[in-house]
PAZAPA-4460 file (N, C-alpha, C; in steps of 0.05 Angstrom, whole numbers, plus 32768, in hexadecimal, padded with zeros to 4 digits):
% residues 238
    n_x    n_y    n_z   ca_x   ca_y   ca_z    c_x    c_y    c_z   seq   type   mol
   7BB8   830E   8318   7BD2   830C   830A   7BD0   8319   82EF     1      X     A
   7BE4   8329   82E8   7BE4   8337   82CE   7BE7   8323   82B8     2      X     A
   7BDA   8329   82A2   7BDB   8318   828A   7BEC   8325   8275     3      X     A
   7BFD   8314   8268   7C0F   831F   8253   7BFF   8328   823A     4      X     A
   7C0B   833A   822C   7C02   8341   8211   7C04   8328   8200     5      X     A
   7BF2   8325   81ED   7BF1   830D   81DD   7C0A   830A   81CC     6      X     A
   7C14   82F1   81CA   7C2B   82EB   81B9   7C29   82CE   81B1     7      X     A
   7C36   82C6   819B   7C35   82A9   8193   7C43   8298   81A8     8      X     A
   7C36   8282   81B0   7C41   8270   81C4   7C52   825A   81B7     9      X     A
   7C53   825A   819D   7C63   8246   818E   7C71   8254   8178    10      X     A
   7C8B   824D   8173   7C9B   825B   815F   7C91   8256   8143    11      X     A
   7C98   8268   8131   7C8F   8267   8115   7C97   824E   8107    12      X     A
   7CB0   8245   810A   7CB8   822C   80FD   7CA9   8214   8106    13      X     A
   7CA3   8213   8120   7C93   81FC   812A   7C77   81FD   8120    14      X     A
   7C6C   8215   811D   7C51   8218   8112   7C50   820E   80F5    15      X     A
   7C64   8215   80E6   7C65   820D   80CA   7C67   81EE   80C8    16      X     A
   7C77   81E2   80D8   7C7A   81C5   80D8   7C61   81B7   80E0    17      X     A
   7C53   81C1   80F4   7C3A   81B5   80FD   7C24   81B9   80E7    18      X     A
   7C24   81D0   80DA   7C11   81D5   80C5   7C16   81C2   80AE    19      X     A
   7C2F   81BD   80A7   7C35   81A9   8092   7C2C   818E   809A    20      X     A
   7C30   8187   80B3   7C28   816C   80BD   7C0A   8169   80BC    21      X     A
   7BFB   817E   80C3   7BDE   817D   80C2   7BD5   8178   80A5    22      X     A
   7BE0   8188   8093   7BD8   8185   8077   7BDE   8169   806C    23      X     A
   7BF6   815F   8072   7BFC   8144   8069   7BE9   812F   8073    24      X     A
   7BE0   8133   808C   7BCF   811F   8099   7BB2   8121   8091    25      X     A
   7BA7   8139   8090   7B8A   813B   808B   7B82   8151   8077    26      X     A
   7B96   815C   8069   7B90   8170   8054   7B8E   818C   805F    27      X     A
   7B88   819F   804D   7B8A   81BC   8054   7B74   81C6   8066    28      X     A
   7B5E   81B7   8069   7B48   81C0   807B   7B32   81CF   806C    29      X     A
   7B21   81DC   807C   7B22   81E2   8098   7B21   81C9   80AA    30      X     A
   7B2E   81CC   80C2   7B2E   81B6   80D6   7B2A   81C2   80F1    31      X     A
   7B1F   81B3   8103   7B1D   81BB   811F   7B38   81B8   812C    32      X     A
   7B3C   81C5   8143   7B55   81C2   8152   7B58   81A5   815A    33      X     A
   7B43   8198   8162   7B44   817D   816B   7B4E   816A   8154    34      X     A
   7B43   816F   813C   7B4B   815E   8125   7B68   8162   811E    35      X     A
   7B71   817B   811F   7B8D   8180   8119   7BA0   8174   812E    36      X     A
   7B98   8177   8147   7BA9   816C   815C   7BAB   814D   815A    37      X     A
   7B94   8141   8154   7B94   8123   8151   7BA5   811B   8139    38      X     A
   7BA4   812B   8124   7BB3   8124   810B   7BD1   8124   8110    39      X     A
   7BDB   8136   8121   7BF8   8137   8126   7C00   812A   8140    40      X     A
   7BEC   811D   814D   7BF2   810E   8165   7BF9   811F   817E    41      X     A
   7BEB   8135   8180   7BF0   8147   8197   7BD5   814A   81A6    42      X     A
   7BD7   814C   81C1   7BBF   8150   81D1   7BB1   816A   81C9    43      X     A
   7B97   816A   81C7   7B88   8181   81BD   7B8C   8199   81CF    44      X     A
   7B8E   8195   81E9   7B90   81AC   81FC   7BAB   81B9   81FA    45      X     A
   7BC0   81AB   81F0   7BDA   81B8   81EB   7BDC   81C3   81CF    46      X     A
   7BCD   81B9   81BC   7BCE   81C2   81A1   7BC1   81DD   819D    47      X     A
   7BB0   81E5   81B1   7BA3   81FF   81B0   7BB8   8215   81AD    48      X     A
   7BCE   8213   81BB   7BE3   8228   81BA   7BEF   8229   819E    49      X     A
   7BF2   8212   8191   7BFD   8212   8176   7BEA   821F   8162    50      X     A
   7BD1   8219   8164   7BBD   8225   8152   7BBC   8243   8156    51      X     A
   7BBD   824B   816F   7BBD   8268   8175   7BD5   8276   8168    52      X     A
   7BEC   8269   816A   7C05   8274   815E   7C02   8275   8140    53      X     A
   7BF8   8260   8133   7BF4   8260   8116   7BE2   8277   810E    54      X     A
   7BCE   827D   811E   7BBC   8294   8118   7BCB   82AE   811C    55      X     A
   7BDB   82B0   8131   7BEB   82C8   8135   7BFD   82CE   811D    56      X     A
   7C0A   82B9   8113   7C1C   82BD   80FC   7C0D   82C0   80E1    57      X     A
   7BF3   82BC   80E1   7BE3   82BF   80C9   7BE4   82A7   80B7    58      X     A
   7BEB   8290   80C2   7BEC   8277   80B1   7BD1   826A   80B0    59      X     A
   7BC1   826D   80C5   7BA6   8262   80C5   7B93   8277   80CF    60      X     A
   7B7A   8273   80C9   7B65   8286   80D2   7B4D   8276   80DB    61      X     A
   7B3F   8280   80EE   7B27   8272   80F8   7B11   8275   80E3    62      X     A
   7B03   825E   80DE   7AED   825E   80CB   7AD4   8253   80DA    63      X     A
   7ABD   8254   80CD   7AA5   824B   80DA   7AA5   822E   80E2    64      X     A
   7AB5   821E   80D4   7AB6   8201   80D9   7AD2   81F8   80E1    65      X     A
   7AE1   820A   80EF   7AFB   8202   80F8   7B10   8217   80F1    66      X     A
   7B28   820E   80E9   7B3E   821F   80E2   7B48   8217   80C6    67      X     A
   7B4E   822C   80B6   7B57   8226   809B   7B71   8235   8095    68      X     A
   7B80   822B   8082   7B99   8237   807A   7B93   8251   806B    69      X     A
   7BA2   8265   8071   7B9F   827F   8063   7BAF   8280   8049    70      X     A
   7BAC   8295   803A   7BBC   8299   8022   7BDA   829A   802A    71      X     A
   7BE0   82A7   8040   7BFC   82A8   8049   7C06   828C   8050    72      X     A
   7BF5   827D   805E   7BFC   8261   8065   7C02   8251   804C    73      X     A
   7BF2   8255   8037   7BF7   8246   801E   7C11   824E   8011    74      X     A
   7C18   8268   8014   7C32   8271   8008   7C49   8264   8017    75      X     A
   7C46   8260   8031   7C5B   8253   8041   7C5C   8235   803B    76      X     A
   7C45   8228   8038   7C44   820B   8033   7C4C   8204   8016    77      X     A
   7C43   8214   8003   7C48   820E   7FE7   7C52   8228   7FD9    78      X     A
   7C6A   8231   7FE0   7C73   824A   7FD5   7C7B   8248   7FB7    79      X     A
   7C76   825D   7FA9   7C81   825F   7F8E   7C9F   8267   7F90    80      X     A
   7CAD   8267   7F7A   7CC9   826E   7F7B   7CCD   828A   7F87    81      X     A
   7CDD   828C   7F9B   7CE3   82A6   7FA8   7CCE   82B0   7FBA    82      X     A
   7CB8   82A2   7FBF   7CA2   82AC   7FCE   7CA5   82A7   7FEC    83      X     A
   7CB3   8292   7FF4   7CB4   828A   8010   7CC1   829F   8022    84      X     A
   7CD7   82AC   801B   7CE3   82C0   802D   7CD0   82D7   8034    85      X     A
   7CC1   82E1   8020   7CAE   82F6   8025   7C97   82EC   8037    86      X     A
   7C8E   82D4   8032   7C78   82C9   8042   7C80   82C5   805F    87      X     A
   7C98   82BB   8064   7CA1   82B7   807F   7CA6   82D2   808D    88      X     A
   7CAF   82E5   807E   7CB4   8300   8088   7C99   830C   8091    89      X     A
   7C85   8309   8080   7C6A   8314   8087   7C5F   8306   809F    90      X     A
   7C63   82EB   80A1   7C58   82DC   80B7   7C63   82E5   80D1    91      X     A
   7C7D   82EA   80D3   7C89   82F0   80EC   7C82   830D   80F5    92      X     A
   7C7A   831E   80E3   7C71   8339   80EA   7C53   833A   80EF    93      X     A
   7C45   8324   80EC   7C28   8325   80F0   7C1F   8328   810D    94      X     A
   7C2C   8319   8120   7C24   831E   813C   7C29   833B   8144    95      X     A
   7C16   8347   8151   7C18   8364   8157   7C31   8369   8168    96      X     A
   7C36   8358   817C   7C4D   835C   818D   7C67   835B   817C    97      X     A
   7C69   8347   816A   7C81   8345   815A   7C85   835D   8148    98      X     A
   7C6F   8366   813C   7C71   837E   812B   7C7B   8396   813A    99      X     A
   7C71   839A   8153   7C79   83B0   8163   7C97   83AE   816A   100      X     A
   7CA0   8396   8173   7CBB   8393   817C   7CCF   8394   8164   101      X     A
   7CC9   8385   814F   7CDC   8384   8139   7CDE   839F   812A   102      X     A
   7CC8   83AC   8125   7CCA   83C5   8117   7CD6   83DB   8128   103      X     A
   7CD3   83D9   8143   7CE0   83ED   8154   7CFE   83EA   8153   104      X     A
   7D08   83D1   8155   7D25   83CE   8157   7D33   83CC   813B   105      X     A
   7D24   83CD   8126   7D30   83CD   810B   7D44   83E4   8108   106      X     A
   7D3D   83FC   8113   7D4E   8413   8110   7D68   8410   811F   107      X     A
   7D68   83FF   8133   7D81   83FA   8142   7D91   83E4   8136   108      X     A
   7D85   83D5   8123   7D93   83C0   8115   7D96   83A6   8124   109      X     A
   7D8C   83A4   813C   7D90   838C   814C   7D7B   838B   8163   110      X     A
   7D72   8373   8169   7D61   8370   8180   7D73   8371   8199   111      X     A
   7D68   837B   81B0   7D78   837D   81C8   7D7F   8361   81D3   112      X     A
   7D97   835F   81DF   7D9F   8345   81EB   7D8C   833D   8201   113      X     A
   7D83   8350   8210   7D70   834A   8226   7D53   834F   821D   114      X     A
   7D4C   8341   8208   7D32   8345   81FC   7D1B   833F   8210   115      X     A
   7D1F   832A   8220   7D0A   8323   8233   7D03   833A   8246   116      X     A
   7D18   8348   824F   7D14   835F   8261   7D05   8375   8252   117      X     A
   7D0D   837A   8239   7CFF   838F   8229   7CE2   8388   8225   118      X     A
   7CDC   836F   821F   7CC1   8367   821B   7CB0   836B   8234   119      X     A
   7CBC   8366   824B   7CAE   836A   8264   7CAA   8387   826B   120      X     A
   7CC0   8397   8268   7CBF   83B2   8271   7CB1   83C5   825E   121      X     A
   7CB3   83BF   8244   7CA9   83D2   8230   7C91   83C8   821F   122      X     A
   7C8D   83AE   821E   7C79   83A4   820A   7C62   8394   8217   123      X     A
   7C5F   8394   8231   7C48   8389   823E   7C48   836B   8242   124      X     A
   7C60   835E   8241   7C62   8342   8246   7C68   833E   8264   125      X     A
   7C5A   832C   8271   7C5F   8329   828E   7C7B   831D   8293   126      X     A
   7C85   8322   82AA   7CA0   8318   82B1   7CA2   82FA   82AE   127      X     A
   7C8E   82EB   82B6   7C8F   82CE   82B5   7C8F   82C4   8298   128      X     A
   7C83   82D3   8286   7C80   82CA   826A   7C96   82D5   8258   129      X     A
   7CA6   82E9   8262   7CB8   82F7   8250   7CCE   82E6   8244   130      X     A
   7CDA   82D4   8254   7CF0   82C4   8249   7CE6   82B2   8232   131      X     A
   7CD0   82A5   8236   7CC5   8294   8221   7CBD   82A4   8209   132      X     A
   7CAF   82BB   820D   7CA7   82CC   81F7   7CBF   82D5   81E7   133      X     A
   7CD5   82DD   81F4   7CED   82E6   81E6   7CF9   82CF   81D6   134      X     A
   7CFA   82B7   81E1   7D06   82A0   81D3   7CF6   829A   81BA   135      X     A
   7CDB   829A   81BC   7CCA   8294   81A5   7CCD   82AA   818F   136      X     A
   7CCE   82C3   8198   7CD1   82D9   8184   7CEB   82D6   8175   137      X     A
   7D01   82D2   8184   7D1B   82D0   8177   7D1C   82B8   8164   138      X     A
   7D13   82A1   816D   7D13   8289   815C   7D02   828E   8143   139      X     A
   7CEB   829A   8146   7CDA   82A0   812F   7CE7   82B3   811B   140      X     A
   7CF2   82C9   8126   7CFF   82DD   8115   7D17   82D2   8106   141      X     A
   7D27   82C0   8114   7D3D   82B3   8107   7D34   82A1   80F0   142      X     A
   7D1F   8292   80F6   7D15   827F   80E1   7D0A   828E   80C9   143      X     A
   7CFF   82A5   80CE   7CF4   82B5   80B8   7D0A   82C5   80A9   144      X     A
   7D22   82C4   80B3   7D38   82D2   80A5   7D39   82F0   80AB   145      X     A
   7D2B   82F8   80C1   7D2A   8314   80C8   7D43   831C   80D8   146      X     A
   7D4C   830A   80EA   7D65   830F   80F9   7D77   82F8   80F7   147      X     A
   7D91   82FC   80FD   7DA4   82E6   80FD   7DA8   82DC   811A   148      X     A
   7DBB   82CA   811D   7DC0   82BE   8137   7DCB   82D2   814C   149      X     A
   7DD4   82E9   8143   7DDD   82FE   8156   7DC8   8313   815A   150      X     A
   7DB0   830E   8152   7D99   8320   8155   7D9A   8338   8143   151      X     A
   7DAC   8338   8130   7DAE   834E   811D   7D9A   834B   8107   152      X     A
   7D8E   8362   80FF   7D7A   8361   80EA   7D87   835B   80CF   153      X     A
   7D7B   8347   80C1   7D84   8341   80A6   7D71   834D   8092   154      X     A
   7D59   8353   809B   7D44   835D   8089   7D30   836D   809A   155      X     A
   7D26   8383   8090   7D14   8394   80A0   7CFA   8398   8091   156      X     A
   7CE7   83A2   80A0   7CCC   83A6   8095   7CC8   83C3   808C   157      X     A
   7CD1   83D6   809C   7CCC   83F2   8095   7CCF   8404   80AC   158      X     A
   7CBD   8417   80AE   7CC0   842C   80C2   7CBD   8421   80DE   159      X     A
   7CC9   842F   80F1   7CC8   8427   810D   7CAC   842A   8118   160      X     A
   7CA4   8417   8129   7C8B   8419   8138   7C92   8422   8154   161      X     A
   7C85   8437   815D   7C8C   8442   8178   7C84   842F   818E   162      X     A
   7C92   8431   81A4   7C8B   8421   81BC   7C70   842C   81C6   163      X     A
   7C62   841B   81D6   7C49   8425   81E2   7C4E   843F   81F1   164      X     A
   7C3C   8452   81EE   7C3F   846C   81F9   7C32   846E   8215   165      X     A
   7C3E   847F   8226   7C33   8483   8241   7C17   848E   823F   166      X     A
   7C12   849F   822B   7BF8   84AC   8228   7BE2   8497   8224   167      X     A
   7BE9   8480   8218   7BD6   846B   8214   7BCD   8460   822F   168      X     A
   7BE0   845C   8242   7BD9   8453   825C   7BC9   8468   826C   169      X     A
   7BD1   8481   8268   7BC3   8497   8276   7BA6   8498   826C   170      X     A
   7BA2   8495   8252   7B87   8496   8247   7B76   847F   8252   171      X     A
   7B82   8467   8253   7B74   8450   825D   7B6D   8454   827B   172      X     A
   7B7F   8461   828A   7B7A   8465   82A6   7B63   8477   82AC   173      X     A
   7B5C   8489   8299   7B46   849B   829D   7B2D   8493   828E   174      X     A
   7B2C   847B   8284   7B16   8473   8273   7AFC   8470   8283   175      X     A
   7AFE   846E   829E   7AE6   846C   82AE   7AD4   8484   82AB   176      X     A
   7ADF   849A   82A1   7ACF   84B2   829D   7ABD   84B0   8285   177      X     A
   7AC2   849C   8273   7AB1   8499   825B   7A96   848F   8263   178      X     A
   7A81   849A   8257   7A66   8492   825C   7A5D   847C   8249   179      X     A
   7A55   8465   8254   7A4B   844E   8244   7A2D   844B   8247   180      X     A
   7A20   8446   8231   7A04   8441   8232   79FE   8425   823D   181      X     A
   7A0F   8411   8237   7A0C   83F7   8243   7A27   83E9   8240   182      X     A
   7A2A   83D2   824D   7A44   83C4   824F   7A4D   83B9   8235   183      X     A
   7A3C   83B6   8221   7A44   83AA   8208   7A4C   83BE   81F2   184      X     A
   7A49   83D8   81F8   7A4C   83EC   81E4   7A67   83FA   81E6   185      X     A
   7A72   8401   81CF   7A8B   8410   81CE   7A85   842E   81CD   186      X     A
   7A96   843D   81DA   7A94   845A   81D9   7AAC   8466   81CA   187      X     A
   7AA6   8478   81B7   7ABC   8486   81A9   7AC6   849C   81BB   188      X     A
   7AE0   849A   81C3   7AEB   84AE   81D5   7AFE   84C1   81C6   189      X     A
   7B05   84BA   81AE   7B16   84CC   819E   7B11   84C6   8180   190      X     A
   7B0D   84DB   8171   7B09   84D8   8154   7B14   84F1   8146   191      X     A
   7B25   84EC   8132   7B2F   8502   8122   7B31   84F9   8105   192      X     A
   7B3F   8508   80F5   7B41   8502   80D9   7B52   84E9   80D3   193      X     A
   7B63   84E1   80E7   7B75   84CB   80E3   7B6C   84B1   80F0   194      X     A
   7B60   84B3   8108   7B5A   849B   8116   7B43   849F   812A   195      X     A
   7B38   8488   8132   7B23   8487   8147   7B2C   8475   815D   196      X     A
   7B23   847B   8176   7B29   8469   818C   7B0F   8462   819A   197      X     A
   7B0C   8448   819F   7AF4   843E   81AC   7AFC   8430   81C6   198      X     A
   7AED   8435   81DB   7AF0   8427   81F4   7AD8   8414   81F8   199      X     A
   7ADF   83FB   8200   7ACA   83E7   8206   7ACC   83E1   8224   200      X     A
   7AB5   83E1   8231   7AB5   83D8   824D   7AB6   83BA   824E   201      X     A
   7AC9   83AF   825D   7ACB   8392   8261   7AC1   838B   827D   202      X     A
   7AC7   8373   8286   7ABF   836A   82A0   7AD2   8375   82B6   203      X     A
   7AC9   8374   82CE   7AD9   837A   82E6   7AE4   8397   82E4   204      X     A
   7AD5   83A9   82D8   7ADD   83C5   82D7   7AF3   83CB   82C4   205      X     A
   7AFA   83B9   82B2   7B0F   83BD   829F   7B05   83C8   8284   206      X     A
   7B17   83D3   8274   7B10   83DE   825A   7B23   83D5   8245   207      X     A
   7B1B   83D6   822C   7B2C   83D0   8215   7B2C   83E8   8202   208      X     A
   7B43   83ED   81F6   7B46   8404   81E4   7B4A   83F9   81C8   209      X     A
   7B3B   8403   81B5   7B3F   83FC   8198   7B44   8416   8189   210      X     A
   7B5C   8417   817D   7B64   842F   816D   7B65   8427   8150   211      X     A
   7B56   8434   813F   7B54   842D   8123   7B55   8446   8112   212      X     A
   7B5D   8443   80F8   7B5C   845A   80E6   7B40   8465   80E4   213      X     A
   7B3E   847F   80DD   7B24   848B   80DB   7B13   847F   80C5   214      X     A
   7B1F   8475   80B0   7B11   8468   809A   7B19   844B   8098   215      X     A
   7B06   8439   8099   7B0B   841C   8097   7AFB   8411   807F   216      X     A
   7B06   83FC   8072   7AF8   83EE   805E   7AF1   83D2   8068   217      X     A
   7AE3   83C3   8057   7AD9   83A8   8060   7AF0   8396   8066   218      X     A
   7B07   8398   8058   7B1E   8387   805D   7B2A   838E   8078   219      X     A
   7B2B   83A8   807F   7B35   83B1   8099   7B24   83A4   80B0   220      X     A
   7B0A   83A5   80AD   7AF8   8399   80C1   7AFD   837B   80C3   221      X     A
   7B01   836E   80AD   7B06   8351   80AE   7B20   834B   80BD   222      X     A
   7B35   835C   80B9   7B4E   8358   80C6   7B4B   835C   80E4   223      X     A
   7B3D   8371   80EC   7B38   8377   8108   7B29   8360   8115   224      X     A
   7B14   8356   8107   7B04   8340   8112   7B15   8327   8117   225      X     A
   7B27   8321   8104   7B37   8309   8107   7B4B   830C   811F   226      X     A
   7B55   8325   8123   7B67   8329   813A   7B58   8326   8154   227      X     A
   7B3F   832F   8155   7B2F   832C   816D   7B2A   830E   8172   228      X     A
   7B26   82FF   815D   7B21   82E2   8160   7B39   82D4   816D   229      X     A
   7B51   82DF   8168   7B69   82D3   8174   7B68   82D5   8193   230      X     A
   7B5B   82EA   819D   7B58   82EC   81BA   7B49   82D5   81C6   231      X     A
   7B35   82CB   81B7   7B25   82B5   81C1   7B36   829C   81C5   232      X     A
   7B4B   8299   81B5   7B5C   8282   81B7   7B6D   8283   81D1   233      X     A
   7B6F   829B   81DD   7B80   829D   81F4   7B70   8298   820E   234      X     A
   7B56   8296   820C   7B46   8292   8224   7B4C   8277   8230   235      X     A
   7B55   8277   8249   7B5C   825E   8256   7B77   8254   824E   236      X     A
   7B87   8265   823F   7BA1   825C   8236   7BB7   826C   8243   237      X     A
   7BBC   8267   825C   7BD1   8275   826B   7BC7   828E   8278   238      X     A
***
């Protein structure tokens, strides 16, 4: 069965309310998922989805001893005058899927009415997950003040992000030609002055593509690492 592209399984407003509840009950942390779930009276196995969504939105980050509130999370929880709108706007653009969808449709001024179909056909969300993914995206974007109740943009981020390109799929389809020294090593299959592409051999004959700028700094590496850690939260979650 095909697996959907990653997306928050809980809306932004619900994540903020749960984060507030956790802080009221046991403080800012770091805390384990189990401790946070117990603090708000939710079963640990269902709270996993909420924690994953908080990380998608950039409100929490995984630490060595659990999960802790990020700088963005603190701006949402304890905003200075005028700070909350910008913080919420940043949060809703943090999930990669949301950034792709929202920035693409900014130029049209409105999200499509059949967003679920668009998510399935153009953005890698499975048919079974598309309705829920669309509802969560719309609810989150409305709460952040990015769109109104008619799906019209009230605030934009910037330049349009292109839809996934067919050439990406074609390159992935021919990746079996890449020579790997072992199953744990990445191979550089493209490198120029602007970007590098790495393919990683996965299990069951599958591969992963990582496209990054040609020059990275330590903060870039930290961001990439944290995004990879989000994938771990999805294991066994749908």
